[in-house]
N, C-alpha and C positions, 0 to 999 in steps of 0.2 A: 214692690216685689215680691218674689217668694221668702216665704217665707214670715213676715210682717206681724203678721196677726197671730203666727204662735207668739213674737216674743213678745208682743206686748200682754201675751196671758200670761208668761215665763216671770215679767214685768208686775205685773198684778202679784200674783204667786209669788214672790220674792218681802213682797207687805203683811203679809201671813203673818203675826209675831199670834204668843203664847197668850194674850190681850186681848191680842183685837182680830180680829174676819170680814170681809169690805161685802157688800155682798155678792150674789155667785149671781157672773156674767158669762148670764148665759145666751147674750148673742155674741160672746167672743169667741164662747165656745161652738158653735155654731158655725161663725164665718174658718175659724180652722177642718173643724172637720169639714166642708162643704171644698174648700181650698184643698183636701186630704183626701176625696174622691172623686176629686176633677184631673189630680193629679192621680192619682193610676190605673182611671177608663184612659190618661195618654200613654203610659210608660205600657200600660197594655195591647192598645193599637200599632204601637211605636215598636214591642216587640214580634208585634203580630205579623207587622211590614217588613220587617228582618230575615223574619223567613220565608218571604215568598219575589222574597230581590233574593234570596243566594242565590241561586239557580244565574240568573241574569251576567250575574256582580263577577261572580268564576271568568267571566270571558270578558270582560271588561263594557259589554254593550247591556243595557235597563232592552226594554218588549223595544219591539220598530227604532234599532237607534243607527240597525242596519240600512235601513230606507233613509231614517236623516238623513247622511252623510250624502243622497242626492244619487245617487249610484242606482242602475241594477243589474241585478245577476251578472248580465255582459259588460256590464262595463267595467263591474267592483270587476273582473275576470280578466280587463284589458288593462286597467289600474294598474301602476306599478306598486312591483307590488312593498317597496322600498314607504311609500309617502301609507299607501292602508296599514301597516304597523304603526307611521306615524298616530294614524289616526285611531289606534286602536290601542298606544300607550293613551292617548288624550283623555277617550273615554274612563281606561283605566283608574288612573290621576283622578279623573273627577267624576267619578265612581268610589274608587277610596274615599275622598275626605267628602261629599259628604256621607257616608256607612258611619266617621270618624263627627263627626258633627254630631248629626244621626245618638251614633252612641253616645256621647260626652252627654245633650240632652238628658236623656233618659235616665244620666247619672245622678245629675244635676236633678231631677226628678225625685227618686229614690233617695237618696238620702233629705231630699224635702221634706217627707212624707216620715220616713223615719225621726228629724228631727219635731215634726208635730208632734207623730204619738210621744213623743219622751215630753213634752212640753202639759204636752193632754194631761198626761199622766200627772208629771211632780204637781199638776196644777190641783188633780183632786187626791195626792194624794195628799198638802199640806193643810188640806182640806178639812177632809179625814182626820188630820191628826192633832189639827185645831178641834173635831168635833169628840173625840175619845178624852184630853186629858181635858175637857171645859166636865165632859158624862163620867168624871170620875170625881170632880171637883165638885158634884153636884150630887155625889152619891149612888148614880148610876138613876138617875131619877132624871128624865129627858121631859118631863112635866113640869121638872123646877127650870127650865131650860128661861131665865128673859124675854117678853113677849116682842123686845127693840130687833134683840139676835137671833129670835128664832124666823125672821124676816127677812135675813138676810139666806137662808139659808132656800138652799130648790125643794122639794118637796121627795125626791130623790136622797136627798139630807139628812131632811128629817125622818121620812121611813128607817134610813143608816139609823143614826139616832135610837130608835125604838127597837131597831130590830138586836146593836150591840147592844146595849141593856140586860136587854131582852137574855139572848145568850147565855151573857156574866150571870141571871140573877139562877135560870135554870143548871148554870158552870157549879154553882157557891150550895144550891141546894142538893144533887150531885156529893157533891164532897161530903157533903154536912150530914147525910146517912148515911154512905161508907165508913165516916171518921171521927167525926162526937157527935152520934146520932141526938143525945142530952143538950149540944149545946146549939149554939147559934154565929155562922162565923157575919164577921163584918169585916170583908178587909179593902172597902173604902172610905175607912176611921183617917188617915193622914188624908186623903184627898188624895191620892196622887198616883198614878198607876203604877201596878208591878212591878220592882222591878227583871230584866229580862239577863242581867248581867253583873256577877259578882264585882265589879270594878269602878269608880262611875269616878268623873273627872269635872272636876271640883276650884274651884276660887270662891280664897280665904277674905273675908270680910271684911277680920277685929283680928286683932293678932290673936291669933290661939298660945303660942309658945310652941312645948315642943311633944308631942305624943308618940307613945308606944304604942308601933301597930307588932300586925306577923311576924313581918315584913323586915319592921329594926323600926331607930327611933325615926320619926319625921315631925322639923319645927316649920311650923306654919306660920310663916308671917305674913300680914295684907296684898292682897296682892299679885302673891304669887300662883301658880294654876300648880296642884297637882293631879295623879292619877289613885287612885286609893281602895283599896278592899269600902265598900258599902259598906259594911260589918259594924269597920275600926271608925266610920264617922259617922253615922246616923243620927248619935244625938248633935254634934255639931248645925247638922244640917237641920234638924227638927227648932234649936233655937237660933237656926239665923247666922251662926259664926260662917259659915261655909257656903255658898253657893252652887246649888249647881248648876254644872253647865249643858243644858243637852237641845240641844240645836233642832226644833220642830221637825 
């Protein structure tokens, strides 16, 4: 069925976690892209067909349909006007039904193409997020990626890891030169991707009691979840009392 290959790829993307990544499924990606290209070709053909049939559908007859009724020019003039009108209504209804079917099929293909693209993007985005997180735990050193893990990556993903590390190093050097030329920045010390948000969602792994935050007092009981300013709970995250809920 349409979209089955993309569904399998989406299920595989769901299996990617912060600690596990399966081998790059090149064959499944090829099947999804092949189906998408085929559907887009069919869409172009069907849309082109709509334009060529427009004039004939306005009258309810396709090309040569008036001859298909079995009447010549003189016979059609002699044929009762009522019967001719009925035949025209039937032809028009048939043409409209065929047009509706064609439009419905085209819409189905367009929606399937869009879904396939989203599944492809989700699959590659989750793998890219895993790679970024891995590189930060390895202090942005692609050469430290374990061999068994490197074998699960595609050549493009391996190249992405190298380029990502290179760009980060270039940015770090530029910041050092402008802000602290006499010092060296090590922003991979904690092995985490630099935060983008001031607030984080956390789950309490061990009772912490009440803490004072900028927004007031918060009671951190085990098993509860909170949305707090990162600076208020950074130390609790570091010692494992809180767990950062960070979907990949």
